[in-house]
N, CA, C and O atoms as CSV, one atom per row, in Angstrom:
chain,resi,resn,atom,element,x,y,z
A,1,MET,N,N,-0.712,-15.478,-7.973
A,1,MET,CA,C,-1.974,-14.782,-8.633
A,1,MET,C,C,-1.361,-13.449,-8.984
A,1,MET,O,O,-0.642,-12.748,-8.272
A,2,SER,N,N,-1.855,-13.191,-10.438
A,2,SER,CA,C,-1.381,-12.201,-11.272
A,2,SER,C,C,-2.507,-10.945,-11.145
A,2,SER,O,O,-3.517,-11.249,-10.511
A,3,GLU,N,N,-2.462,-9.956,-11.527
A,3,GLU,CA,C,-3.348,-8.802,-11.561
A,3,GLU,C,C,-4.553,-9.246,-12.176
A,3,GLU,O,O,-5.591,-8.781,-11.704
A,4,GLU,N,N,-4.661,-10.214,-13.328
A,4,GLU,CA,C,-6.098,-10.391,-13.792
A,4,GLU,C,C,-6.915,-11.392,-12.935
A,4,GLU,O,O,-8.107,-11.600,-13.164
A,5,GLN,N,N,-6.274,-11.965,-12.004
A,5,GLN,CA,C,-6.810,-13.112,-11.070
A,5,GLN,C,C,-7.079,-12.029,-9.573
A,5,GLN,O,O,-7.141,-12.572,-8.470
A,6,VAL,N,N,-7.187,-10.875,-9.671
A,6,VAL,CA,C,-7.543,-10.243,-8.354
A,6,VAL,C,C,-9.151,-10.353,-8.048
A,6,VAL,O,O,-9.996,-10.036,-8.885
A,7,ASP,N,N,-9.409,-10.761,-6.956
A,7,ASP,CA,C,-10.683,-11.108,-6.869
A,7,ASP,C,C,-11.338,-9.867,-5.623
A,7,ASP,O,O,-10.844,-8.771,-5.361
A,8,ARG,N,N,-12.419,-10.418,-5.104
A,8,ARG,CA,C,-13.225,-9.214,-4.318
A,8,ARG,C,C,-12.394,-9.456,-2.965
A,8,ARG,O,O,-12.419,-8.517,-2.169
A,9,ARG,N,N,-11.934,-10.173,-2.739
A,9,ARG,CA,C,-11.045,-10.520,-1.397
A,9,ARG,C,C,-10.015,-9.861,-1.338
A,9,ARG,O,O,-9.268,-10.058,-0.380
A,10,ALA,N,N,-9.667,-8.886,-2.339
A,10,ALA,CA,C,-8.298,-8.422,-2.196
A,10,ALA,C,C,-8.334,-6.895,-1.336
A,10,ALA,O,O,-9.475,-6.492,-1.112
A,11,VAL,N,N,-7.452,-6.211,-0.949
A,11,VAL,CA,C,-7.319,-5.396,-0.174
A,11,VAL,C,C,-5.886,-4.374,-0.393
A,11,VAL,O,O,-4.738,-4.791,-0.239
A,12,PHE,N,N,-6.128,-3.434,-0.652
A,12,PHE,CA,C,-4.980,-2.369,-1.037
A,12,PHE,C,C,-4.221,-1.857,0.181
A,12,PHE,O,O,-4.708,-1.147,1.061
A,13,VAL,N,N,-2.877,-2.336,0.119
A,13,VAL,CA,C,-2.124,-1.814,1.754
A,13,VAL,C,C,-1.084,-0.732,1.296
A,13,VAL,O,O,-0.262,-0.863,0.390
A,14,ASP,N,N,-1.289,0.411,2.132
A,14,ASP,CA,C,-0.663,1.717,2.116
A,14,ASP,C,C,0.955,1.332,2.775
A,14,ASP,O,O,1.372,0.322,3.342
A,15,SER,N,N,1.455,2.320,2.497
A,15,SER,CA,C,2.975,2.307,3.397
A,15,SER,C,C,2.513,2.531,4.613
A,15,SER,O,O,3.183,1.998,5.497
A,16,SER,N,N,1.505,3.197,4.992
A,16,SER,CA,C,1.308,3.389,6.583
A,16,SER,C,C,1.243,2.261,7.177
A,16,SER,O,O,1.838,2.026,8.229
A,17,ALA,N,N,0.459,1.384,6.521
A,17,ALA,CA,C,0.024,0.052,7.302
A,17,ALA,C,C,1.139,-1.264,7.193
A,17,ALA,O,O,0.995,-2.307,7.832
A,18,PHE,N,N,2.195,-1.012,6.318
A,18,PHE,CA,C,3.250,-1.798,6.280
A,18,PHE,C,C,3.980,-1.607,7.459
A,18,PHE,O,O,4.357,-2.497,8.222
A,19,LEU,N,N,4.252,0.206,7.626
A,19,LEU,CA,C,5.033,0.638,8.551
A,19,LEU,C,C,4.507,0.285,9.941
A,19,LEU,O,O,5.252,-0.237,10.770
A,20,ALA,N,N,3.266,0.557,10.194
A,20,ALA,CA,C,2.731,0.088,11.228
A,20,ALA,C,C,2.664,-1.388,11.800
A,20,ALA,O,O,2.679,-1.660,13.000
A,21,PHE,N,N,2.587,-2.318,10.741
A,21,PHE,CA,C,2.992,-3.739,11.243
A,21,PHE,C,C,4.124,-3.861,11.477
A,21,PHE,O,O,4.448,-4.423,12.523
A,22,ALA,N,N,4.899,-3.476,10.765
A,22,ALA,CA,C,6.521,-3.932,10.960
A,22,ALA,C,C,7.263,-3.549,12.277
A,22,ALA,O,O,8.144,-4.172,12.871
A,23,SER,N,N,6.592,-2.198,12.613
A,23,SER,CA,C,7.489,-1.424,13.669
A,23,SER,C,C,6.454,-1.413,14.993
A,23,SER,O,O,5.262,-1.121,15.087
A,24,ILE,N,N,7.364,-1.825,15.888
A,24,ILE,CA,C,6.688,-1.864,17.070
A,24,ILE,C,C,6.659,-0.766,17.674
A,24,ILE,O,O,5.686,-0.644,18.418
A,25,ARG,N,N,7.555,0.324,17.627
A,25,ARG,CA,C,7.492,1.458,17.927
A,25,ARG,C,C,6.392,2.503,17.079
A,25,ARG,O,O,6.452,3.716,17.276
A,26,ASP,N,N,5.531,1.996,16.258
A,26,ASP,CA,C,4.449,2.934,15.508
A,26,ASP,C,C,3.245,2.527,16.375
A,26,ASP,O,O,2.942,1.415,16.806
A,27,GLU,N,N,2.477,4.031,16.555
A,27,GLU,CA,C,1.559,4.133,17.322
A,27,GLU,C,C,0.173,3.261,16.924
A,27,GLU,O,O,-0.712,3.145,17.772
A,28,ASN,N,N,0.043,2.709,15.706
A,28,ASN,CA,C,-0.744,1.655,15.148
A,28,ASN,C,C,-0.452,0.219,15.238
A,28,ASN,O,O,-1.159,-0.730,14.899
A,29,HIS,N,N,0.685,0.236,15.740
A,29,HIS,CA,C,1.291,-1.171,15.547
A,29,HIS,C,C,0.332,-2.264,15.933
A,29,HIS,O,O,0.145,-3.136,15.084
A,30,ALA,N,N,-0.425,-2.373,17.295
A,30,ALA,CA,C,-1.314,-3.291,17.674
A,30,ALA,C,C,-2.334,-3.162,16.851
A,30,ALA,O,O,-2.549,-4.217,16.254
A,31,VAL,N,N,-3.027,-2.334,16.580
A,31,VAL,CA,C,-4.039,-2.227,15.468
A,31,VAL,C,C,-3.894,-2.901,14.151
A,31,VAL,O,O,-4.808,-3.541,13.632
A,32,ALA,N,N,-2.620,-2.723,13.585
A,32,ALA,CA,C,-2.174,-3.174,12.420
A,32,ALA,C,C,-1.792,-4.762,12.452
A,32,ALA,O,O,-1.877,-5.583,11.539
A,33,GLY,N,N,-1.420,-4.902,13.572
A,33,GLY,CA,C,-1.422,-6.392,13.722
A,33,GLY,C,C,-2.772,-7.411,13.626
A,33,GLY,O,O,-2.924,-8.394,12.901
A,34,ARG,N,N,-3.747,-6.789,14.670
A,34,ARG,CA,C,-4.927,-7.327,14.446
A,34,ARG,C,C,-5.641,-7.371,12.803
A,34,ARG,O,O,-6.103,-8.390,12.289
A,35,ILE,N,N,-5.595,-6.090,12.201
A,35,ILE,CA,C,-6.137,-6.010,10.854
A,35,ILE,C,C,-5.430,-7.228,10.062
A,35,ILE,O,O,-6.078,-8.108,9.494
A,36,HIS,N,N,-4.306,-7.181,10.089
A,36,HIS,CA,C,-3.335,-8.269,9.361
A,36,HIS,C,C,-3.966,-9.426,9.532
A,36,HIS,O,O,-4.373,-10.083,8.574
A,37,SER,N,N,-4.124,-9.824,10.878
A,37,SER,CA,C,-4.243,-11.286,11.303
A,37,SER,C,C,-5.724,-11.556,10.680
A,37,SER,O,O,-5.811,-12.542,9.948
A,38,ARG,N,N,-6.901,-10.775,10.898
A,38,ARG,CA,C,-7.974,-10.653,10.330
A,38,ARG,C,C,-7.878,-11.122,9.006
A,38,ARG,O,O,-8.348,-12.210,8.672
A,39,LEU,N,N,-7.096,-10.100,7.968
A,39,LEU,CA,C,-7.310,-10.505,6.616
A,39,LEU,C,C,-6.888,-11.868,6.091
A,39,LEU,O,O,-7.553,-12.597,5.356
A,40,GLU,N,N,-5.460,-12.137,6.675
A,40,GLU,CA,C,-4.848,-13.679,6.459
A,40,GLU,C,C,-5.773,-14.343,6.962
A,40,GLU,O,O,-5.868,-15.364,6.281
A,41,GLY,N,N,-6.678,-14.352,7.945
A,41,GLY,CA,C,-7.583,-15.444,8.247
A,41,GLY,C,C,-8.723,-15.575,7.464
A,41,GLY,O,O,-9.258,-16.669,7.287
A,42,THR,N,N,-9.190,-14.398,6.919
A,42,THR,CA,C,-10.188,-14.689,5.758
A,42,THR,C,C,-9.588,-14.915,4.506
A,42,THR,O,O,-10.428,-15.089,3.623
A,43,GLY,N,N,-8.391,-14.973,4.122
A,43,GLY,CA,C,-7.885,-15.351,2.952
A,43,GLY,C,C,-7.830,-14.034,2.035
A,43,GLY,O,O,-7.755,-14.095,0.808
A,44,THR,N,N,-7.871,-12.925,2.713
A,44,THR,CA,C,-7.783,-11.759,1.737
A,44,THR,C,C,-6.278,-11.516,1.207
A,44,THR,O,O,-5.259,-11.523,1.896
A,45,ARG,N,N,-6.384,-11.295,-0.204
A,45,ARG,CA,C,-5.290,-10.906,-0.866
A,45,ARG,C,C,-4.797,-9.414,-0.716
A,45,ARG,O,O,-5.548,-8.476,-0.981
A,46,LEU,N,N,-3.640,-9.254,-0.327
A,46,LEU,CA,C,-2.806,-8.014,-0.033
A,46,LEU,C,C,-2.310,-7.736,-1.560
A,46,LEU,O,O,-1.747,-8.512,-2.332
A,47,ILE,N,N,-2.701,-6.377,-1.745
A,47,ILE,CA,C,-2.018,-5.846,-2.993
A,47,ILE,C,C,-1.279,-4.324,-2.818
A,47,ILE,O,O,-1.812,-3.433,-2.156
A,48,THR,N,N,-0.353,-4.205,-3.307
A,48,THR,CA,C,0.280,-2.608,-3.110
A,48,THR,C,C,1.229,-2.689,-4.478
A,48,THR,O,O,1.513,-3.734,-5.062
A,49,THR,N,N,1.592,-1.552,-4.799
A,49,THR,CA,C,2.533,-1.310,-5.657
A,49,THR,C,C,3.665,-0.893,-5.742
A,49,THR,O,O,4.037,-0.637,-4.597
A,50,THR,N,N,4.602,-0.629,-6.609
A,50,THR,CA,C,5.809,-0.496,-6.469
A,50,THR,C,C,6.137,1.074,-6.177
A,50,THR,O,O,7.304,1.364,-5.914
A,51,TYR,N,N,5.394,1.837,-6.205
A,51,TYR,CA,C,5.427,3.051,-5.962
A,51,TYR,C,C,5.435,3.208,-4.233
A,51,TYR,O,O,6.366,3.718,-3.609
A,52,VAL,N,N,4.136,2.630,-3.595
A,52,VAL,CA,C,4.254,2.489,-2.442
A,52,VAL,C,C,5.180,2.091,-1.649
A,52,VAL,O,O,5.518,2.626,-0.593
A,53,LEU,N,N,5.843,0.635,-2.404
A,53,LEU,CA,C,7.118,0.594,-1.604
A,53,LEU,C,C,8.092,1.212,-1.633
A,53,LEU,O,O,8.952,1.118,-0.757
A,54,ALA,N,N,8.189,2.093,-2.787
A,54,ALA,CA,C,9.288,3.282,-2.900
A,54,ALA,C,C,8.954,4.261,-1.612
A,54,ALA,O,O,9.765,4.849,-0.896
A,55,GLU,N,N,7.794,4.258,-1.551
A,55,GLU,CA,C,7.354,5.587,-0.383
A,55,GLU,C,C,7.725,4.927,0.898
A,55,GLU,O,O,8.308,5.537,1.794
A,56,LEU,N,N,7.375,3.643,0.976
A,56,LEU,CA,C,7.579,2.750,2.434
A,56,LEU,C,C,9.151,2.783,2.605
A,56,LEU,O,O,9.550,2.905,3.763
A,57,HIS,N,N,10.138,2.685,1.551
A,57,HIS,CA,C,11.221,2.426,1.921
A,57,HIS,C,C,11.898,3.877,2.382
A,57,HIS,O,O,12.772,3.886,3.249
A,58,ALA,N,N,11.462,5.040,1.780
A,58,ALA,CA,C,11.850,6.158,2.242
A,58,ALA,C,C,11.389,6.694,3.831
A,58,ALA,O,O,12.035,7.400,4.605
A,59,LEU,N,N,10.176,6.147,3.983
A,59,LEU,CA,C,9.514,6.352,5.543
A,59,LEU,C,C,10.376,5.555,6.467
A,59,LEU,O,O,10.851,6.152,7.434
A,60,SER,N,N,10.615,4.424,6.320
A,60,SER,CA,C,11.130,3.609,6.989
A,60,SER,C,C,12.847,3.737,7.138
A,60,SER,O,O,13.481,3.355,8.122
A,61,LEU,N,N,13.451,4.400,5.854
A,61,LEU,CA,C,14.700,4.683,6.195
A,61,LEU,C,C,14.886,5.741,7.025
A,61,LEU,O,O,15.884,5.721,7.746
A,62,SER,N,N,13.931,6.914,7.092
A,62,SER,CA,C,13.926,8.100,7.870
A,62,SER,C,C,13.881,8.063,9.329
A,62,SER,O,O,14.340,8.826,10.179
A,63,ARG,N,N,12.963,6.585,9.429
A,63,ARG,CA,C,12.318,6.744,11.012
A,63,ARG,C,C,13.110,5.287,11.591
A,63,ARG,O,O,13.221,5.028,12.789
A,64,ARG,N,N,13.557,4.530,10.623
A,64,ARG,CA,C,14.384,3.234,11.343
A,64,ARG,C,C,15.664,2.986,10.937
A,64,ARG,O,O,16.406,2.220,11.551
A,65,GLY,N,N,16.013,3.638,9.845
A,65,GLY,CA,C,17.359,3.169,9.408
A,65,GLY,C,C,17.223,2.385,8.168
A,65,GLY,O,O,16.160,2.007,7.674
A,66,PRO,N,N,18.629,2.145,7.634
A,66,PRO,CA,C,18.753,1.513,6.519
A,66,PRO,C,C,18.611,-0.005,6.566
A,66,PRO,O,O,18.288,-0.670,5.582
A,67,SER,N,N,18.850,-0.466,7.664
A,67,SER,CA,C,18.846,-1.702,7.682
A,67,SER,C,C,17.332,-2.562,7.786
A,67,SER,O,O,17.059,-3.679,7.347
A,68,PHE,N,N,16.623,-1.754,8.411
A,68,PHE,CA,C,15.297,-2.045,9.136
A,68,PHE,C,C,14.537,-1.617,7.418
A,68,PHE,O,O,13.783,-2.381,6.816
A,69,ALA,N,N,14.941,-0.360,6.954
A,69,ALA,CA,C,14.044,-0.197,5.685
A,69,ALA,C,C,14.349,-1.554,4.457
A,69,ALA,O,O,13.461,-2.113,3.812
A,70,LEU,N,N,15.714,-1.832,4.385
A,70,LEU,CA,C,15.854,-2.801,3.311
A,70,LEU,C,C,15.139,-4.186,3.523
A,70,LEU,O,O,14.734,-4.952,2.648
A,71,ASP,N,N,15.067,-4.350,5.117
A,71,ASP,CA,C,14.904,-5.882,5.452
A,71,ASP,C,C,13.053,-6.019,5.446
A,71,ASP,O,O,12.441,-7.084,5.526
A,72,LEU,N,N,12.522,-4.839,5.345
A,72,LEU,CA,C,11.093,-4.716,5.326
A,72,LEU,C,C,10.573,-4.832,3.731
A,72,LEU,O,O,9.583,-5.411,3.283
A,73,LEU,N,N,11.407,-4.216,3.184
A,73,LEU,CA,C,11.259,-4.540,1.694
A,73,LEU,C,C,11.133,-6.145,1.337
A,73,LEU,O,O,10.196,-6.771,0.844
A,74,ASP,N,N,12.520,-6.595,1.803
A,74,ASP,CA,C,12.803,-7.751,1.840
A,74,ASP,C,C,11.531,-8.855,2.133
A,74,ASP,O,O,11.251,-9.792,1.384
A,75,ARG,N,N,11.057,-8.625,2.994
A,75,ARG,CA,C,9.841,-9.286,3.840
A,75,ARG,C,C,8.720,-8.997,2.968
A,75,ARG,O,O,7.913,-9.924,2.888
A,76,ILE,N,N,8.481,-8.064,2.363
A,76,ILE,CA,C,7.122,-7.820,1.757
A,76,ILE,C,C,7.260,-8.839,0.460
A,76,ILE,O,O,6.453,-9.690,0.086
A,77,GLU,N,N,8.497,-8.492,-0.086
A,77,GLU,CA,C,8.659,-9.166,-1.499
A,77,GLU,C,C,8.469,-10.721,-1.449
A,77,GLU,O,O,7.944,-11.340,-2.375
A,78,LYS,N,N,8.768,-11.097,-0.713
A,78,LYS,CA,C,9.183,-12.750,-0.005
A,78,LYS,C,C,7.860,-13.233,0.220
A,78,LYS,O,O,7.497,-14.343,-0.166
A,79,GLY,N,N,6.969,-12.256,0.969
A,79,GLY,CA,C,5.807,-12.597,1.420
A,79,GLY,C,C,4.579,-12.844,0.196
A,79,GLY,O,O,4.827,-12.993,-1.000
A,80,ASN,N,N,3.407,-12.845,0.727
A,80,ASN,CA,C,2.156,-13.020,-0.223
A,80,ASN,C,C,1.638,-11.830,-0.643
A,80,ASN,O,O,0.520,-11.927,-1.149
A,81,THR,N,N,2.053,-10.869,-0.594
A,81,THR,CA,C,1.857,-9.477,-1.085
A,81,THR,C,C,1.814,-9.285,-2.775
A,81,THR,O,O,2.803,-9.089,-3.481
A,82,LEU,N,N,0.796,-9.362,-3.106
A,82,LEU,CA,C,0.858,-8.942,-4.843
A,82,LEU,C,C,1.571,-7.554,-5.037
A,82,LEU,O,O,1.019,-6.493,-4.748
A,83,ILE,N,N,2.937,-7.656,-5.589
A,83,ILE,CA,C,3.198,-6.152,-5.999
A,83,ILE,C,C,3.040,-5.705,-7.350
A,83,ILE,O,O,3.799,-6.187,-8.191
A,84,VAL,N,N,2.032,-4.719,-7.758
A,84,VAL,CA,C,1.705,-4.363,-8.994
A,84,VAL,C,C,2.686,-3.262,-9.531
A,84,VAL,O,O,3.228,-2.469,-8.761
A,85,ALA,N,N,2.908,-3.249,-11.020
A,85,ALA,CA,C,3.564,-2.305,-11.334
A,85,ALA,C,C,2.648,-1.224,-12.004
A,85,ALA,O,O,1.563,-1.480,-12.525
A,86,VAL,N,N,3.145,-0.148,-11.935
A,86,VAL,CA,C,2.042,1.134,-12.166
A,86,VAL,C,C,2.137,1.021,-13.780
A,86,VAL,O,O,3.235,0.717,-14.245
A,87,ARG,N,N,1.183,1.220,-14.556
A,87,ARG,CA,C,1.161,1.248,-16.112
A,87,ARG,C,C,0.870,2.822,-16.396
A,87,ARG,O,O,0.498,3.620,-15.535
A,88,ASP,N,N,1.116,3.130,-17.811
A,88,ASP,CA,C,1.057,4.237,-18.330
A,88,ASP,C,C,-0.630,4.860,-17.869
A,88,ASP,O,O,-0.868,5.988,-17.436
A,89,GLU,N,N,-1.550,3.843,-18.098
A,89,GLU,CA,C,-2.781,4.468,-18.062
A,89,GLU,C,C,-3.067,5.021,-16.347
A,89,GLU,O,O,-3.777,5.933,-15.923
A,90,ASP,N,N,-2.359,4.233,-15.777
A,90,ASP,CA,C,-2.538,4.330,-13.909
A,90,ASP,C,C,-1.935,6.109,-13.941
A,90,ASP,O,O,-2.681,7.063,-13.721
A,91,TRP,N,N,-0.623,6.214,-14.228
A,91,TRP,CA,C,-0.071,7.400,-14.224
A,91,TRP,C,C,-1.221,8.681,-14.916
A,91,TRP,O,O,-1.497,9.738,-14.350
A,92,GLN,N,N,-1.694,8.271,-16.116
A,92,GLN,CA,C,-2.464,9.364,-16.600
A,92,GLN,C,C,-3.669,9.585,-15.513
A,92,GLN,O,O,-3.873,10.667,-14.963
A,93,LYS,N,N,-4.379,8.488,-15.302
A,93,LYS,CA,C,-5.506,8.520,-14.477
A,93,LYS,C,C,-5.079,9.404,-12.937
A,93,LYS,O,O,-5.719,10.343,-12.464
A,94,ALA,N,N,-3.884,8.812,-12.393
A,94,ALA,CA,C,-3.375,9.846,-11.473
A,94,ALA,C,C,-3.315,11.169,-11.457
A,94,ALA,O,O,-3.756,11.868,-10.544
A,95,ARG,N,N,-2.779,11.564,-12.448
A,95,ARG,CA,C,-2.655,12.877,-12.881
A,95,ARG,C,C,-3.940,13.635,-12.990
A,95,ARG,O,O,-4.055,14.774,-12.538
A,96,SER,N,N,-4.932,12.975,-13.611
A,96,SER,CA,C,-6.422,13.458,-13.624
A,96,SER,C,C,-6.947,13.369,-12.173
A,96,SER,O,O,-7.847,14.166,-11.905
A,97,ILE,N,N,-6.614,12.687,-11.368
A,97,ILE,CA,C,-7.369,12.536,-10.195
A,97,ILE,C,C,-6.525,13.826,-9.332
A,97,ILE,O,O,-7.219,14.468,-8.544
A,98,LEU,N,N,-5.502,14.092,-9.427
A,98,LEU,CA,C,-4.847,14.949,-8.926
A,98,LEU,C,C,-5.334,16.310,-9.072
A,98,LEU,O,O,-5.493,17.044,-8.097
A,99,ARG,N,N,-5.599,16.700,-10.391
A,99,ARG,CA,C,-6.192,17.792,-10.913
A,99,ARG,C,C,-7.676,18.070,-10.689
A,99,ARG,O,O,-8.077,19.233,-10.739
A,100,ARG,N,N,-8.481,17.095,-10.453
A,100,ARG,CA,C,-9.750,16.926,-9.912
A,100,ARG,C,C,-9.870,17.425,-8.666
A,100,ARG,O,O,-10.777,18.214,-8.400
A,101,TYR,N,N,-8.894,16.991,-7.674
A,101,TYR,CA,C,-8.914,17.279,-6.413
A,101,TYR,C,C,-7.699,18.020,-5.834
A,101,TYR,O,O,-7.081,17.638,-4.841
A,102,ASP,N,N,-7.441,19.028,-6.495
A,102,ASP,CA,C,-6.500,19.991,-6.436
A,102,ASP,C,C,-6.834,20.590,-4.729
A,102,ASP,O,O,-5.926,21.090,-4.066
A,103,ASP,N,N,-7.848,20.484,-4.342
A,103,ASP,CA,C,-7.814,21.045,-2.755
A,103,ASP,C,C,-7.392,20.042,-1.934
A,103,ASP,O,O,-6.933,20.367,-0.839
A,104,LYS,N,N,-7.458,18.771,-2.266
A,104,LYS,CA,C,-6.849,18.087,-1.122
A,104,LYS,C,C,-5.056,17.856,-1.422
A,104,LYS,O,O,-4.316,18.326,-2.287
A,105,SER,N,N,-4.800,16.881,-0.232
A,105,SER,CA,C,-3.272,17.027,-0.154
A,105,SER,C,C,-2.601,15.577,-0.272
A,105,SER,O,O,-1.455,15.377,0.129
A,106,PHE,N,N,-3.289,14.714,-0.772
A,106,PHE,CA,C,-2.901,13.367,-0.945
A,106,PHE,C,C,-1.730,13.477,-2.001
A,106,PHE,O,O,-1.670,14.368,-2.848
A,107,SER,N,N,-0.919,12.582,-1.864
A,107,SER,CA,C,0.603,12.473,-2.901
A,107,SER,C,C,0.059,11.729,-3.911
A,107,SER,O,O,-1.032,11.175,-4.041
A,108,LEU,N,N,1.450,11.866,-4.900
A,108,LEU,CA,C,1.329,11.131,-6.238
A,108,LEU,C,C,1.089,9.999,-6.158
A,108,LEU,O,O,0.276,9.502,-6.936
A,109,THR,N,N,1.771,9.186,-5.118
A,109,THR,CA,C,1.505,7.854,-4.726
A,109,THR,C,C,0.287,7.539,-4.182
A,109,THR,O,O,-0.194,6.496,-4.625
A,110,ASP,N,N,-0.270,8.040,-3.472
A,110,ASP,CA,C,-1.497,8.094,-3.248
A,110,ASP,C,C,-2.829,7.811,-4.433
A,110,ASP,O,O,-3.679,6.922,-4.490
A,111,ALA,N,N,-2.547,9.013,-5.314
A,111,ALA,CA,C,-3.323,8.705,-6.400
A,111,ALA,C,C,-3.085,7.617,-7.298
A,111,ALA,O,O,-4.062,6.999,-7.720
A,112,LEU,N,N,-1.750,7.242,-7.708
A,112,LEU,CA,C,-1.568,6.261,-8.327
A,112,LEU,C,C,-2.149,4.921,-7.808
A,112,LEU,O,O,-2.389,3.979,-8.563
A,113,SER,N,N,-2.353,4.898,-6.513
A,113,SER,CA,C,-3.030,3.815,-5.671
A,113,SER,C,C,-4.396,3.855,-5.946
A,113,SER,O,O,-4.845,2.764,-6.297
A,114,PHE,N,N,-5.175,4.747,-5.897
A,114,PHE,CA,C,-6.369,4.872,-6.038
A,114,PHE,C,C,-7.040,4.523,-7.659
A,114,PHE,O,O,-8.195,4.162,-7.887
A,115,SER,N,N,-5.798,4.781,-8.797
A,115,SER,CA,C,-5.876,4.658,-9.993
A,115,SER,C,C,-5.587,3.014,-9.983
A,115,SER,O,O,-6.406,2.283,-10.539
A,116,VAL,N,N,-4.606,2.544,-9.449
A,116,VAL,CA,C,-4.706,1.154,-9.380
A,116,VAL,C,C,-5.795,0.133,-9.051
A,116,VAL,O,O,-6.218,-0.821,-9.704
A,117,MET,N,N,-6.187,0.702,-7.617
A,117,MET,CA,C,-6.955,0.109,-7.126
A,117,MET,C,C,-8.370,0.020,-8.101
A,117,MET,O,O,-8.990,-1.034,-8.245
A,118,GLU,N,N,-8.771,1.332,-8.748
A,118,GLU,CA,C,-9.866,1.073,-9.842
A,118,GLU,C,C,-9.977,0.210,-10.925
A,118,GLU,O,O,-10.961,-0.386,-11.363
A,119,ARG,N,N,-8.661,0.239,-11.341
A,119,ARG,CA,C,-8.223,-0.760,-12.528
A,119,ARG,C,C,-8.424,-2.316,-12.047
A,119,ARG,O,O,-8.853,-3.132,-12.863
A,120,LEU,N,N,-8.139,-2.666,-10.850
A,120,LEU,CA,C,-8.196,-4.018,-10.569
A,120,LEU,C,C,-9.473,-4.255,-9.988
A,120,LEU,O,O,-9.841,-5.423,-9.859
A,121,GLY,N,N,-10.353,-3.124,-9.542
A,121,GLY,CA,C,-11.887,-3.648,-8.881
A,121,GLY,C,C,-11.699,-3.393,-7.380
A,121,GLY,O,O,-12.615,-3.679,-6.609
A,122,ILE,N,N,-10.536,-2.862,-6.928
A,122,ILE,CA,C,-10.362,-3.132,-5.149
A,122,ILE,C,C,-11.094,-1.893,-4.536
A,122,ILE,O,O,-10.958,-0.718,-4.875
A,123,THR,N,N,-11.893,-2.404,-3.568
A,123,THR,CA,C,-12.806,-1.145,-3.126
A,123,THR,C,C,-12.239,-0.698,-1.806
A,123,THR,O,O,-12.554,0.407,-1.363
A,124,ASP,N,N,-11.225,-1.680,-0.997
A,124,ASP,CA,C,-11.100,-1.556,0.219
A,124,ASP,C,C,-9.430,-1.290,0.280
A,124,ASP,O,O,-8.709,-1.802,-0.577
A,125,GLY,N,N,-8.952,-0.567,1.208
A,125,GLY,CA,C,-7.665,-0.180,1.767
A,125,GLY,C,C,-7.307,-0.207,3.093
A,125,GLY,O,O,-7.984,0.246,4.015
A,126,PHE,N,N,-5.842,-0.940,3.210
A,126,PHE,CA,C,-5.638,-1.057,4.821
A,126,PHE,C,C,-4.655,0.201,4.894
A,126,PHE,O,O,-3.718,0.339,4.108
A,127,THR,N,N,-4.936,1.032,5.831
A,127,THR,CA,C,-3.822,2.511,5.810
A,127,THR,C,C,-4.235,3.199,7.036
A,127,THR,O,O,-5.390,3.158,7.459
A,128,PHE,N,N,-3.354,3.778,7.553
A,128,PHE,CA,C,-3.417,4.660,8.607
A,128,PHE,C,C,-3.339,6.358,8.220
A,128,PHE,O,O,-3.222,7.291,9.015
A,129,ASP,N,N,-3.424,6.399,7.006
A,129,ASP,CA,C,-3.079,7.823,6.416
A,129,ASP,C,C,-4.352,8.177,6.260
A,129,ASP,O,O,-5.172,7.474,5.670
A,130,ARG,N,N,-4.625,9.388,6.823
A,130,ARG,CA,C,-5.941,10.051,6.807
A,130,ARG,C,C,-6.080,10.754,5.568
A,130,ARG,O,O,-7.154,11.349,5.481
A,131,HIS,N,N,-5.273,10.870,4.528
A,131,HIS,CA,C,-5.231,11.333,3.155
A,131,HIS,C,C,-5.880,10.424,2.074
A,131,HIS,O,O,-6.357,10.723,0.979
A,132,PHE,N,N,-5.743,9.087,2.776
A,132,PHE,CA,C,-6.058,7.976,1.674
A,132,PHE,C,C,-7.617,7.856,1.981
A,132,PHE,O,O,-8.315,7.073,1.337
């Protein structure tokens, strides 16, 4: 499936959801498993960005080590998740989002995610990040 084929049954996946699903040590592991099963059962397409994967690698590297971090990236890349590259227009929109909401503490990766979601018409996110 390409970016142009993303439909209403798509959900954007944040690094917190990937990490919760993959790590039995995560406090949200069981909930993430149930959500993931429900999404798969309904044929929902999982979407993320290269920036989310970079953030995920950094998080999993610090929490679980290099082997876990690399294995997690490999599993996502070989799985059914559509990994979207951030475009220049997404970067510009993300900067605009950060300026407009300068009282919020969400990250550049989150702002890029919001921008990509808007571009692709995705309204739902799978995350445990309270800023998202």
